[in-house]
C-alpha positions in Angstrom: 0.0 0.0 0.0 1.4 3.4 -0.9 1.4 6.5 1.4 -1.7 8.1 -0.1 -3.7 4.9 0.2 -2.6 4.5 3.9 -3.6 8.1 4.6 -7.0 7.6 3.0 -7.7 4.4 5.1 -6.4 6.1 8.2 -8.7 9.1 7.8 -11.7 6.7 7.1 -10.8 4.8 10.3 -10.6 7.9 12.5 -13.8 9.3 11.1 -15.6 6.0 11.8 -14.5 5.9 15.4 -15.2 9.6 16.0 -18.7 8.9 14.8 -19.0 5.9 17.1 -17.8 8.0 20.1 -20.1 10.9 19.3 -23.1 8.6 19.0 -22.3 6.8 22.3 -21.9 10.2 24.1 -25.2 11.5 22.6 -27.1 8.4 23.8 -25.4 8.5 27.2 -26.4 12.2 27.7 -30.0 11.4 26.7 -30.1 8.8 29.5 -28.2 11.1 31.9 -26.7 8.0 33.6 -23.3 9.0 34.9 -19.8 10.5 34.2 -19.2 11.4 30.6 -15.9 9.5 30.5 -17.7 6.2 30.5 -19.1 6.2 27.0 -15.8 7.6 25.7 -14.0 4.8 27.4 -16.4 2.1 26.0 -15.9 3.2 22.3 -12.2 4.1 22.8 -11.5 0.7 24.1 -13.3 -0.9 21.1 -11.3 1.4 18.8 -8.0 0.4 20.5 -8.7 -3.3 20.2 -9.9 -3.0 16.6 -6.9 -0.9 15.7 -4.5 -3.4 17.1 -6.3 -6.3 15.3 -6.6 -4.6 12.0 -3.0 -3.5 12.1 -1.8 -7.0 12.7 -4.2 -8.3 9.9 -3.0 -5.6 7.5 0.7 -6.4 8.1 0.1 -10.1 7.6 -2.1 -9.8 4.4 -0.5 -6.9 2.5 1.7 -9.3 0.7 -1.6 -10.6 -0.9 -2.4 -7.2 -2.4 -1.6 -8.7 -5.8 -4.8 -10.7 -5.5 -6.9 -7.6 -5.9 -7.3 -8.5 -9.6 -9.1 -11.6 -8.4 -11.4 -10.2 -5.6 -12.8 -13.6 -4.5 -9.3 -14.8 -3.5 -8.4 -11.5 -1.8 -11.6 -11.5 0.3 -11.0 -15.2 1.2 -7.6 -14.2 2.6 -9.2 -11.5 4.7 -12.1 -13.7 5.9 -9.6 -16.2 7.4 -8.9 -13.5 10.0 -12.5 -13.2 11.2 -12.3 -16.1 13.8 -9.3 -14.3 15.3 -11.4 -11.2 15.7 -14.1 -13.3 17.4 -11.6 -14.7 19.9 -9.6 -11.6 20.7 -11.8 -8.5 20.4 -13.9 -9.0 23.5 -10.9 -9.9 25.8 -8.9 -6.9 24.5 -11.7 -4.3 24.6 -13.4 -5.4 27.8 -10.0 -6.0 29.5 -9.2 -2.3 29.0 -12.6 -1.3 30.4 -12.4 -3.4 33.5 -8.8 -2.1 34.1 -9.8 1.5 33.9 -12.9 1.0 36.0 -10.8 -0.7 38.6 -8.3 2.2 38.7 -11.3 4.5 39.3 -12.4 2.4 42.2 -15.5 1.2 40.3 -16.7 -2.1 38.8 -17.6 -2.3 35.2 -21.1 -3.9 34.8 -22.2 -5.7 31.6 -24.4 -8.5 30.5 -23.4 -12.1 31.2 -20.2 -13.1 29.3 -21.9 -15.5 26.9 -24.4 -12.9 25.8 -21.7 -10.2 25.7 -19.4 -12.3 23.5 -22.2 -13.2 21.1 -23.5 -9.6 20.8 -20.0 -8.1 20.4 -18.9 -10.7 17.9 -22.0 -10.1 15.7 -21.4 -6.4 15.9 -17.7 -6.7 15.1 -18.4 -9.0 12.2 -20.5 -6.3 10.6 -17.7 -3.8 11.2 -15.2 -6.3 9.9 -17.1 -6.7 6.6 -17.7 -3.0 6.2 -14.1 -2.0 6.7 -12.8 -4.9 4.5 -15.0 -3.5 1.7 -13.6 0.0 2.2 -10.0 -1.4 2.3 -10.7 -3.3 -1.0 -12.1 -0.2 -2.6 -9.2 2.1 -1.6 -6.5 -0.5 -2.6 -8.2 -1.3 -5.9 -8.4 2.4 -6.8 -4.8 3.0 -6.0 -3.7 -0.2 -7.8 -5.6 0.8 -10.9 -3.9 4.2 -10.8 -0.5 2.7 -10.3 -1.0 0.2 -13.1 -2.2 2.9 -15.5 0.8 5.1 -14.7 3.2 2.2 -15.2 1.4 1.3 -18.4 1.7 4.8 -19.8 5.4 4.9 -18.8 6.1 1.5 -20.4 4.2 2.3 -23.6 6.1 5.6 -23.9 9.4 3.8 -23.3 8.6 1.1 -25.8 7.3 3.5 -28.4 10.4 5.6 -28.0 12.7 2.6 -28.4 10.7 1.1 -31.3 9.8 4.2 -33.3 12.8 6.4 -32.7 14.3 7.9 -35.9 17.1 5.3 -36.3 14.5 2.5 -36.2 12.3 4.1 -38.9 15.4 5.0 -40.9 16.7 1.4 -40.9 13.2 0.1 -41.9 12.8 2.6 -44.6 16.3 2.1 -45.8 15.6 -1.7 -46.1 12.5 -0.9 -48.1 14.4 1.5 -50.3 17.1 -1.1 -51.1 14.6 -3.8 -51.8 12.8 -1.5 -54.3 15.8 -1.8 -56.7 16.0 -5.6 -56.5 12.6 -6.9 -55.4 9.6 -4.6 -55.6 7.2 -7.2 -54.2 9.4 -7.7 -51.1 9.7 -3.9 -50.7 5.9 -3.5 -50.8 5.4 -6.4 -48.4 7.9 -4.9 -45.9 6.2 -1.5 -46.2 2.9 -3.2 -45.4 4.5 -4.8 -42.3 5.8 -1.5 -41.1 2.4 0.0 -41.5 0.9 -3.0 -39.7 3.3 -2.6 -36.7 2.4 1.1 -36.4 -1.4 0.3 -36.8 -1.3 -2.5 -34.2 0.6 -0.2 -31.8 -2.1 2.5 -32.1 -4.9 -0.1 -31.8 -3.8 -1.0 -28.3 -2.7 2.5 -27.2 -4.2 3.3 -23.8 -5.2 -0.3 -23.1 -3.9 -2.1 -20.0 -4.3 -5.6 -21.3 -5.2 -7.2 -24.6 -5.9 -10.8 -25.8 -2.8 -12.8 -26.6 -4.1 -13.0 -30.2 -3.8 -9.2 -30.5 -0.4 -9.2 -28.9 0.8 -11.8 -31.4 -0.5 -9.7 -34.3 1.9 -6.9 -33.2 4.7 -9.4 -32.5 4.4 -11.1 -35.9 4.4 -7.8 -37.7 7.5 -6.7 -35.9 9.2 -10.1 -36.4 8.6 -10.0 -40.2 9.9 -6.5 -40.5 13.1 -7.4 -38.6 13.5 -10.6 -40.7 13.6 -8.5 -43.8 16.2 -6.3 -42.3 18.3 -9.3 -41.2 17.7 -11.5 -44.1 19.4 -15.0 -43.9 20.6 -14.1 -40.3 17.5 -15.1 -38.3 14.9 -17.8 -38.4 11.8 -17.4 -36.2 9.6 -20.4 -35.4 6.2 -20.1 -33.7 4.7 -22.6 -31.3 1.4 -21.1 -30.2 -1.4 -23.0 -28.3 -4.6 -22.2 -30.2 -6.6 -22.4 -26.9 -4.5 -19.5 -25.4 -5.6 -16.8 -27.8 -8.2 -15.3 -25.5 -5.9 -15.0 -22.5 -5.2 -11.4 -21.5 -1.6 -10.3 -21.4 -0.1 -6.9 -20.7 0.0 -4.8 -23.9 3.3 -4.8 -25.7 4.7 -7.5 -23.3 6.4 -9.9 -25.8 7.8 -7.4 -28.3 10.6 -6.0 -26.0 11.6 -9.6 -25.3 12.0 -10.3 -29.0 13.7 -7.0 -29.5 16.3 -8.0 -27.0 17.2 -11.0 -29.2 17.8 -8.8 -32.2 19.6 -6.1 -30.2 21.9 -8.4 -28.1 22.3 -11.4 -30.4 21.3 -11.1 -34.1 22.9 -7.7 -34.6 26.2 -8.9 -33.1 26.8 -12.0 -35.2 26.8 -13.0 -38.9 25.7 -16.6 -38.5 22.1 -17.8 -38.4 20.3 -17.2 -35.1 17.2 -19.5 -34.5 14.4 -18.1 -32.4 11.4 -19.9 -31.0 8.4 -18.0 -29.8 5.9 -20.1 -27.8 2.7 -19.7 -25.9 1.0 -22.5 -24.0 -1.5 -23.1 -21.2 -0.1 -24.7 -18.0 -3.2 -25.3 -15.9 -4.5 -21.9 -14.8 -1.4 -20.1 -16.1 -0.3 -18.8 -19.4 3.4 -19.4 -20.3 5.0 -17.1 -22.9 8.6 -17.7 -23.9 11.1 -16.4 -26.4 14.3 -18.4 -26.8 17.3 -18.1 -29.1 20.1 -20.6 -29.7 23.1 -18.2 -29.7 22.8 -15.5 -27.1 24.7 -15.3 -23.8 23.3 -13.9 -20.5 25.8 -12.1 -18.3 25.2 -12.4 -14.5 24.7 -8.6 -14.4 22.0 -8.8 -17.2 19.7 -11.3 -15.6 17.3 -8.6 -14.4 17.2 -7.1 -17.9 17.1 -3.5 -19.2 14.4 -0.8 -19.1 11.9 -2.8 -21.2 12.2 -5.9 -19.0 12.0 -3.8 -15.8 8.9 -2.1 -17.0 7.3 -5.4 -17.9 8.1 -6.8 -14.4 6.5 -3.8 -12.8 3.3 -4.1 -14.9 3.1 -7.9 -14.2 3.4 -7.1 -10.5 0.8 -4.4 -10.6 -1.7 -6.6 -12.5 -1.1 -10.0 -10.8 1.2 -9.6 -7.8 3.1 -12.8 -7.0 1.0 -14.8 -9.4 3.0 -13.5 -12.4 6.7 -13.6 -13.1 9.4 -12.9 -15.7 12.6 -15.0 -15.8 15.7 -14.8 -18.0 17.8 -18.0 -18.2 21.0 -19.0 -19.9 20.6 -22.1 -22.1 23.3 -24.7 -22.8 25.5 -24.8 -24.8 24.3 -21.3 -25.9 21.1 -19.2 -26.0 18.9 -17.2 -23.8 15.3 -18.0 -22.8 12.9 -15.3 -21.5 9.8 -16.7 -19.9 6.6 -14.9 -18.7 4.1 -16.7 -16.5 0.8 -15.1 -15.6 -2.8 -16.1 -14.8 -5.2 -17.0 -17.5 -8.8 -17.2 -16.4 -10.4 -17.7 -19.9 
């Protein structure tokens, strides 16, 4: 949870208990039944016990914030804490009340313990459900804002890397050269460049897109680069037809393929073979791009800007349920693998 979300929840928490204290004082004054510190103590002790319990719960469950994209799982994690509230709330809150009354030389009177526990646990269950919903709303809103900000930054970075002048110059120079030797190939390459630009615009502003849409962009980019590095790269595709509807972060595979061209194909004259694959693995989608000639230095295992952006977006969308790993293959080659949930 970031600072703004924590402040928002803290304000909501204080306002709630301020309202509870004010209501208790108003009812107490209506009955005119004793010192005013008593209703303040009752609600303050409840607030203290609830604050302690919810702080412990929040510290223990914040690692599951990545499950906000699947609300049922997130709420299930929170619901596991409700029995703890039932067991601890009454001893904590009523323990404070009894202690303060004893210090004042008085005895705190209340209903029999069984009735008290049942009544307080029902009340605290309603409170627990209400504040859990508020927490979910605040966290979801902040997560959406963060994901959108990261998406815009990632798209800007990727567009800058892809469509900067030298990229367009090289593509247009390839087309210009082909026009003197093979007009049909030149025309096809120009169409591929237009398709890459069009596909990029089609997904602009989107957070996720079906894998089929992502592959359209990737295939266009791959064909364009194959024309530029003719006879130096061979790209094979192994795509599970049942995975096309799975949602993936927009422009997630292109930077991985771009890394192959930048770090391997451009630096060697021999043929580099690349395999692009997508398959279902139970509830997960596994995307991979592997080459047979690259090397991965220990310092490069985390990747560059594009890889870092992709990791951040995966984390914002799916938390610990998504991952990106770079691995050195033997005797040569690098494999980039993305795992993320697929609910389709």
